[in-house]
N, C-alpha and C positions, 0 to 999 in steps of 0.2 A: 569625486563622488560625496563628497562631504558636504557638499552646498547643495543636495538634492533636497528641495522643496515640495513643490506643488506637481513639477515634471513627473510623468509614468517612469518609474526607474525601471520595470519589465514591461516588453511589446505584449497585448494580449495574443498575438498570434504566438510570441516564445512562449506563454502561459499555459495555450491550448497544444502546445508541441508536446511541451513537457508531459503533459496528461495523456496525450495519444501513445506516450513510447510506454507507461504502463499499463492503462486500459485499452486493450486492441478493439478497433472498428472494422469496419466493410470488411471485404472478403478475407481478411488476416483475421478478425475475427471469428467468420466463420470456419476455418479451418481449426484454430485453436477449439472451437466447441466440439466438433469432431474427433481431436485429437484427445479430448477430455474421456468422451463416453466410450472410447476405444480402449482408455486406460484401465478405465473402472466399469466395465459393463454391468457389474453386479449392484451396482449403485444406483441404477438407473431401471434395471428391469428383474423380475423376481416376484414370486409370489408374495414374499413376507414385506411388501411395499404397500400402503394404501394408496400413495400418490401415483400417477404414472409418470414414464420417462418424462415428456415435457416438462411436468410442470417440477419434477426435483431438479432438473435443469437450471429451470428459472432461479430455483432456490440458490444453487450451487453458484451460478453468476454473478446472480447478486450478494450473494457472501461475498465472492473473490473479490468480486470490483470493489466493495469497502475497502476490503484489506489493501487494497493494489492502491485505492484512494490516499490511505496513509503512507504510502509508499512513495505517491506522488508529493504530497506536503511535504514530506522528509527533501526530497530532491528542490522543491520548490523553494525553500527556505534557506538551502543550503546556496542555491542559486543567489537569492537576493543578497546576500549575507557576502558572497563573493562580488557581486557589481557594487558593493560597499567598501571595498576593498580587504575586508576582514581576512586574513589569513586560513584558509581552510585547511584542517590537518586531516591524516588518515583516519576514518573511522573504525578501523579493525584496530580496536587495543592488543590484541593478542591472547593471551591467555592468563585466567588467575591461577592462584596457589591449588586452586584443585583440576588445574588442567582443560577447563571449560572456555571454550573460547568467546568473547565479549568485544560488541561493536556498538558504537553510542551514536545517536539518532544524528546530532552534532556537536562539532568539537573545532574551535576556533579561537584565532586571537587577536588582539585591539588593545592598541596601546598597552603592550607587554603585559595583559591579563589574558589566563586562559579559560575561555569557557567552555563548558560542558551541559549538553541539553538533552534529557532524557523526554521525549515529543511525542506525544499521542495525542490522538483524535479526540477521546471522550473520556472523562472521570466516570466510567459505569460500569467498572468490575465489582467481581461479588469479591467476599471477603478473601479467597485463597487468591485470585489473581494480584489482590491489589499489594497481598504481603510479598507475593513472589515479585513485584514489578518494582518496590521500594528496595528489597533486596538486591536484585539488579542494579538498582541505581546508587546503590551504596556501592557495591561490588567495583562498579565503575569509576566511581571518586577515588577508592584506593587505589586503583590500576594507573589510573591518570596522573595520581599525585607522584606516584613512584615514578614512571613514565618520563614526566615532564618536573621534574623538582625544583627549577630555576625559576617558573612563574609563582605569581598571584593566581589564586583559583575561584572561579564562580559556577559553581552545579546549581542546575538549576530544573526541575519537575515542571513540565510547561503540557498542559491541556487544551488544546486548538479550540475546542466548541466550549464557551462558556454558557452555553446554556444548559448544562447539564454539567451539575457540580455534585457527586454522591460520595464521595470521600475524603473530602479538603481537611476534616479534622483529622482523622486517621494519617494522613501524609504530611498534615503538619506539627502533630506530633513526634512523627517519628523522625522529623527533620531535628527538631528540638532535641532529641535525645541523642542526636550522633552530633550534633556541633562541636559539643568539647572536644572530640576526639581530630579535629581537621583542624591545626593550626591554619593559619593564613588563608582560609578557605570560606567563601561566603556560599551558604545554603539558602534557596529562595525555591517558594512553589507558587505558580504564575497560572492563570485563565485568560485566554484571549489575549488582548490586545495589551495586557500588561506586558506581557514578554517583550514586546518593540518599544512600552515605552521608559525600559530600563536599560536599554541597549543604544549606545552611542548613534546618532545621525539616522535612525531606523525610525521613527515614529510615522512615519507618513506610510509604511508598509503595510500596515494592518488595514487602512483604509482603500488601498487597492487592492489585495489581495479579495477583498468583499466585494469590492465593485465589480472585479473581474467574476467572481462566483455567481453573482447575482445575472452578469450578463451571458454566462455559461447556463444559467436556469432559464432566461428568457429564450435562449434560441432552443434549448430542448423542451422548450413549455409542452408541446402537443407530443412527443416522443412516449410513447407506453411501451416500453418493454416486452416483447414476446418471443418466442421462438418460432422460426418458419417451420413448415411442413416438410420433414426430413425427406417425404415418398417424392412432395412432387415442385419444391419451390428452384426457382432459377440459382437462387445463395448457396444451398445445399450441395446443388449438381455442381458448380463450378468448384465448390472445396472439394468435393469429392476426388475432381480432377487434380486438385492441387495436391493432395495427400501425399505426403512421405510415403518413399513404398512401404517400409516396415509397418505404417499403420495400414496401409490398404491391405497387406496381407495379411493382417491379424483378422480385419473386417470381413474378407471374403472367404474365410478360411472357416471349416466346417465344424470347429470346434461348440460346445454345446451352449457355451457362454455369448460367441457371438452370433450364434443362431437365435438365442433370444434376443438378443439385443438388436437382428434385424427384421424381426418378425414384429418386436415393439414399435420401434423407429420408422422402419424404411416401406410397413405393409400397404401404405395407402397410397403408392405411387409406382413411379416406373424409373427413379432416380438413379437405384442403384445399378439397375440391370443396364441403362445407356452408360452409363458410368464404365461397368465390365465392358460392353461390346467398344466403349472408348480407349481405355486404357489397357483391354487383355488381362493379363493376370498378373501385368508388372506393375 
């Protein structure tokens, strides 16, 4: 793999499969959508909401998918590093001195150098979140050095999307402050492609990722995300039939919160009545 030049390191279908593991589509998506509203009925209906249930659902699904896209990017980079024969270490680091569990986004070894990476999609945090993010990075460095003392270390903060650079000066200053605390450790702040330009044999990965994201965007260019009619659509009817029993029993119960939910989402059609006939009370 060290001779990787212009060949695709990852097939496009593998790229899409990794994405689909994080972001549900098709029948599975609609079942997950129903489970979400059943778990949190007051989030979607009630007097103290200006938006209706479907509008709120669109907001929540969009936000959730943004988070899941970040998770996908972490898995994607781990997959690329593995294909380059980097040694991937467990991301669960254990607990720090305050007994807080710590996980690192990337941790791997190449040529007897141990790399840890705090990976985020974009640098757009407010002042509170940016301070917390750097403190987490700092704690992870300390814990990794304690856990793997035999290695030279490279610790990296990496923001994938280099079109948004909000707190670069802050992170650079914080890195400078702590550099002297860590012997035999390099600390870096990277945006976009510069992460790969400083890893052995990984120079072409960035272009491949951009190519696949553009291809994905083109494939989905005509898609406008919308929530189907809960009362009439075939998609929701099938999802009602596939709901796990514990969710189904909640939905058809006479608890006030579920009566409100059913009135808000299912009053426009006969999906719920048809599903009750098909499933009975089970």
